[in-house]
C-alpha positions as CSV (number, residue, x, y, z in Angstrom):
1,X,2.4,-15.0,0.9
2,X,-1.0,-13.8,-0.9
3,X,-1.2,-14.7,-4.5
4,X,-3.8,-13.3,-6.9
5,X,-5.7,-15.1,-9.6
6,X,-7.8,-13.5,-12.2
7,X,-11.3,-14.6,-12.4
8,X,-13.4,-15.0,-15.8
9,X,-13.3,-11.7,-17.4
10,X,-16.4,-9.4,-16.9
11,X,-17.8,-5.7,-16.8
12,X,-16.6,-5.9,-13.2
13,X,-13.1,-6.5,-12.6
14,X,-12.9,-9.4,-10.3
15,X,-9.9,-11.1,-8.5
16,X,-9.2,-14.2,-6.4
17,X,-7.0,-13.7,-3.5
18,X,-5.2,-16.7,-2.4
19,X,-3.9,-16.8,1.2
20,X,-1.9,-20.3,1.8
21,X,-1.0,-19.7,5.4
22,X,-4.4,-18.3,7.0
23,X,-5.1,-18.8,10.7
24,X,-8.4,-19.1,12.4
25,X,-8.9,-17.1,15.8
26,X,-8.0,-19.7,18.5
27,X,-6.5,-22.3,16.0
28,X,-2.8,-22.7,15.4
29,X,-3.3,-24.7,12.3
30,X,-2.5,-23.0,8.9
31,X,-5.3,-23.0,6.3
32,X,-5.7,-22.2,2.4
33,X,-8.0,-19.4,2.4
34,X,-9.9,-17.4,-0.4
35,X,-11.2,-13.9,-0.9
36,X,-13.0,-12.4,-3.6
37,X,-12.0,-8.8,-4.7
38,X,-13.9,-6.4,-6.8
39,X,-11.8,-3.7,-8.3
40,X,-13.6,-1.6,-10.5
41,X,-15.9,0.7,-8.3
42,X,-15.3,4.2,-8.1
43,X,-14.5,6.0,-4.9
44,X,-17.3,8.2,-5.5
45,X,-19.7,5.4,-6.7
46,X,-23.0,4.8,-5.1
47,X,-23.4,1.3,-6.7
48,X,-23.8,-1.7,-4.5
49,X,-22.7,-5.2,-5.9
50,X,-24.6,-7.9,-4.1
51,X,-22.9,-11.2,-4.7
52,X,-23.6,-14.7,-3.6
53,X,-20.8,-17.3,-4.3
54,X,-19.2,-20.4,-3.5
55,X,-15.2,-21.0,-3.6
56,X,-14.1,-24.3,-5.3
57,X,-10.9,-26.4,-5.0
58,X,-10.4,-28.9,-7.6
59,X,-9.8,-32.6,-6.8
60,X,-7.5,-33.5,-10.0
61,X,-7.5,-37.1,-9.1
62,X,-11.1,-37.5,-9.1
63,X,-12.1,-34.6,-11.3
64,X,-14.5,-33.0,-9.0
65,X,-14.8,-29.8,-6.9
66,X,-14.5,-29.4,-3.2
67,X,-17.0,-26.7,-2.3
68,X,-16.8,-24.1,0.4
69,X,-19.8,-22.8,2.1
70,X,-22.0,-20.2,0.4
71,X,-20.8,-17.0,0.8
72,X,-22.5,-13.4,0.5
73,X,-21.0,-10.0,0.2
74,X,-22.1,-6.5,-0.5
75,X,-19.3,-4.8,-2.6
76,X,-19.2,-0.9,-2.4
77,X,-16.2,1.8,-2.9
78,X,-15.3,1.2,0.8
79,X,-15.7,-2.8,0.9
80,X,-14.2,-4.2,-2.2
81,X,-12.9,-7.6,-0.4
82,X,-15.1,-10.3,0.6
83,X,-14.4,-12.0,4.1
84,X,-11.7,-14.5,4.1
85,X,-12.9,-18.0,3.7
86,X,-10.6,-21.0,5.0
87,X,-10.9,-23.6,2.3
88,X,-8.9,-26.4,3.8
89,X,-6.0,-27.1,6.1
90,X,-2.7,-26.6,4.3
91,X,-1.4,-29.9,5.6
92,X,-4.5,-31.6,4.2
93,X,-3.9,-29.7,0.9
94,X,-0.4,-31.1,0.7
95,X,-1.4,-34.8,1.3
96,X,-0.4,-36.8,-1.8
97,X,-3.9,-38.8,-1.6
98,X,-5.9,-35.6,-1.5
99,X,-5.5,-34.9,-5.1
100,X,-5.7,-31.2,-4.6
101,X,-1.9,-30.5,-5.0
102,X,-0.5,-32.3,-8.2
103,X,3.0,-31.7,-9.1
104,X,3.1,-28.1,-7.1
105,X,-0.1,-27.3,-9.1
106,X,-3.5,-26.7,-7.6
107,X,-6.5,-25.1,-9.2
108,X,-9.1,-22.9,-7.4
109,X,-12.4,-21.4,-8.7
110,X,-15.5,-19.5,-8.1
111,X,-19.3,-20.3,-8.7
112,X,-21.2,-17.2,-9.0
113,X,-25.0,-18.0,-7.7
114,X,-26.3,-14.3,-7.8
115,X,-24.7,-11.0,-8.7
116,X,-27.0,-7.9,-8.4
117,X,-25.6,-4.3,-8.7
118,X,-28.1,-1.7,-7.2
119,X,-27.9,2.1,-6.4
120,X,-26.7,2.7,-2.9
121,X,-29.8,4.9,-2.2
122,X,-31.9,1.8,-3.1
123,X,-30.3,-0.3,-0.4
124,X,-31.9,0.1,3.2
125,X,-30.8,-1.4,6.3
126,X,-32.3,-1.4,9.8
127,X,-29.9,-0.8,12.8
128,X,-30.8,-2.1,16.2
129,X,-28.3,0.2,18.3
130,X,-27.1,-1.8,21.5
131,X,-25.5,-0.3,24.3
132,X,-22.4,-2.3,24.9
133,X,-19.1,-1.7,26.7
134,X,-16.9,-1.6,23.4
135,X,-18.4,1.6,22.1
136,X,-15.6,4.2,21.7
137,X,-16.4,7.5,21.2
138,X,-12.9,8.9,21.3
139,X,-10.9,8.0,18.5
140,X,-8.0,5.7,19.1
141,X,-4.5,5.6,17.3
142,X,-2.0,3.0,16.7
143,X,1.5,3.9,14.6
144,X,3.3,1.4,12.5
145,X,6.9,2.7,12.3
146,X,8.6,0.9,9.4
147,X,12.5,1.1,9.5
148,X,13.2,-0.3,5.8
149,X,10.4,0.1,3.3
150,X,12.6,-1.5,0.7
151,X,12.6,-4.8,2.2
152,X,9.0,-5.3,2.5
153,X,7.2,-7.9,0.8
154,X,3.9,-7.5,-1.2
155,X,1.8,-7.7,0.6
156,X,3.4,-6.7,4.2
157,X,1.3,-6.9,7.4
158,X,1.9,-4.8,10.6
159,X,1.7,-6.4,14.0
160,X,-1.9,-7.1,15.4
161,X,-3.0,-4.1,17.5
162,X,-6.1,-3.4,19.7
163,X,-8.1,-0.1,19.2
164,X,-11.8,0.5,20.7
165,X,-11.9,-3.0,22.2
166,X,-11.3,-4.8,18.9
167,X,-8.1,-6.4,17.5
168,X,-6.9,-5.0,14.0
169,X,-4.1,-5.1,11.6
170,X,-2.9,-3.0,8.5
171,X,-1.7,-4.5,5.3
172,X,0.7,-2.7,2.8
173,X,1.0,-3.4,-0.9
174,X,4.3,-1.6,-1.6
175,X,4.0,-2.2,-5.3
176,X,0.1,-1.9,-5.4
177,X,-2.8,-4.2,-4.7
178,X,-2.8,-5.4,-8.1
179,X,0.8,-5.3,-8.2
180,X,1.0,-2.5,-11.2
181,X,3.8,-0.6,-9.6
182,X,2.3,2.6,-9.7
183,X,0.3,2.9,-6.6
184,X,0.8,2.1,-3.1
185,X,-2.1,0.4,-1.5
186,X,-3.4,0.0,2.3
187,X,-6.0,-1.8,3.7
188,X,-7.2,-1.8,7.7
189,X,-8.8,-5.0,8.7
190,X,-10.7,-6.0,12.0
191,X,-9.9,-9.5,13.2
192,X,-13.4,-10.8,13.8
193,X,-13.7,-13.2,16.7
194,X,-15.5,-16.6,16.0
195,X,-17.8,-15.9,18.8
196,X,-19.3,-12.9,16.9
197,X,-22.9,-13.3,16.1
198,X,-23.5,-13.5,12.1
199,X,-25.8,-10.8,12.6
200,X,-23.8,-8.7,14.7
201,X,-21.6,-5.5,13.3
202,X,-20.0,-2.4,14.4
203,X,-20.2,0.9,12.5
204,X,-16.8,2.5,12.5
205,X,-15.2,5.7,11.6
206,X,-11.7,4.7,10.3
207,X,-8.9,6.5,8.8
208,X,-5.4,5.6,7.7
209,X,-2.5,7.9,6.9
210,X,1.2,8.0,5.7
211,X,2.8,10.7,7.8
212,X,5.0,13.4,6.4
213,X,7.8,13.2,8.8
214,X,9.0,16.7,7.8
215,X,6.2,19.1,7.4
216,X,3.2,17.1,9.0
217,X,1.3,17.4,5.8
218,X,0.1,13.8,5.9
219,X,-1.5,11.7,3.2
220,X,-4.9,10.4,4.9
221,X,-8.2,8.9,3.9
222,X,-11.1,8.2,6.1
223,X,-14.3,6.2,5.7
224,X,-17.3,4.9,7.7
225,X,-17.7,1.2,7.7
226,X,-19.6,-1.5,8.9
227,X,-17.6,-4.3,10.1
228,X,-19.3,-7.9,10.4
229,X,-18.3,-11.5,9.6
230,X,-18.2,-11.2,6.0
231,X,-17.0,-7.5,5.8
232,X,-14.1,-6.9,8.0
233,X,-11.4,-5.2,5.7
234,X,-11.5,-1.6,4.3
235,X,-9.2,-1.3,1.2
236,X,-7.7,1.8,-0.5
237,X,-6.1,0.2,-3.5
238,X,-4.9,3.8,-5.0
239,X,-3.9,5.5,-1.7
240,X,-1.0,7.2,-3.0
241,X,1.0,7.0,-6.2
242,X,4.5,5.5,-5.7
243,X,5.8,8.6,-7.5
244,X,4.4,11.0,-4.7
245,X,5.4,8.9,-2.0
246,X,9.1,8.3,-3.0
247,X,9.4,12.0,-3.7
248,X,11.9,13.3,-1.0
249,X,10.3,16.7,-0.8
250,X,7.1,15.4,0.5
251,X,8.5,13.8,3.4
252,X,6.5,10.5,3.5
253,X,9.7,8.4,2.9
254,X,12.8,9.7,4.5
255,X,15.6,7.6,3.3
256,X,14.3,4.0,4.3
257,X,11.8,4.9,6.9
258,X,8.2,5.6,6.8
259,X,5.2,5.7,9.2
260,X,1.5,4.7,8.8
261,X,-1.2,5.6,11.5
262,X,-4.4,4.2,11.8
263,X,-7.6,5.7,13.7
264,X,-10.4,3.9,14.8
265,X,-13.7,5.4,16.3
266,X,-16.4,2.7,17.0
267,X,-19.9,4.8,16.6
268,X,-22.2,1.7,17.5
269,X,-22.5,-1.7,18.0
270,X,-25.6,-3.2,15.7
271,X,-27.6,-5.9,14.5
272,X,-28.5,-5.9,10.9
273,X,-31.7,-7.5,9.5
């Protein structure tokens, strides 16, 4: 289960998202991980927030912070979630001698090193297109059939699936990403392999939809995203209002069943500088 914790108030609404049972690729151990979420970016905004920061875990016995390596991320309307950083093995966190978990309480934080907001038009990026076998010019589709929407937790994750040579998963937030109960949120994430070079990326056209099971008038949103080590999730925090989703005349929720579809087309594999 992921737990959201609000960071220091600022002009931009930032949240810390905690996952106490994260996994690394090829590693069966469970890790406590953190992500940074920037909410207050309009879908039409061309602003890019370039942030460099460190995640912190407080040692309550010795009064000092355990620091995670420095993280950089470019936040924009289609990329509001930083990459997940595995802070510490869950087993180590639970050790009484560690000082991190005291009376079922632990303290996480974030240290901002640099935050710069720039217009998207001012940001340039050079792409070196490489001919690789995982280019996928024909869109591929995965369908997640949910039998009982009302038993889902917030959030709930689809089974892992493969499209265009990469592994993905969908995350559904039945009561909203910020748990306000007004909107249903969706995200599509690429599972980044440990072998991916830090300068490598893929540029993909992605879409996600909730299918109208009666008339075929689906609720759909699309984006062009560059997925890389520190940017592997595309979030739609206000995908559809819960009022519209539960409206029986619209066909999104039929009794307890709903159907979510993800479509991926990999345009290029690239290297950024």
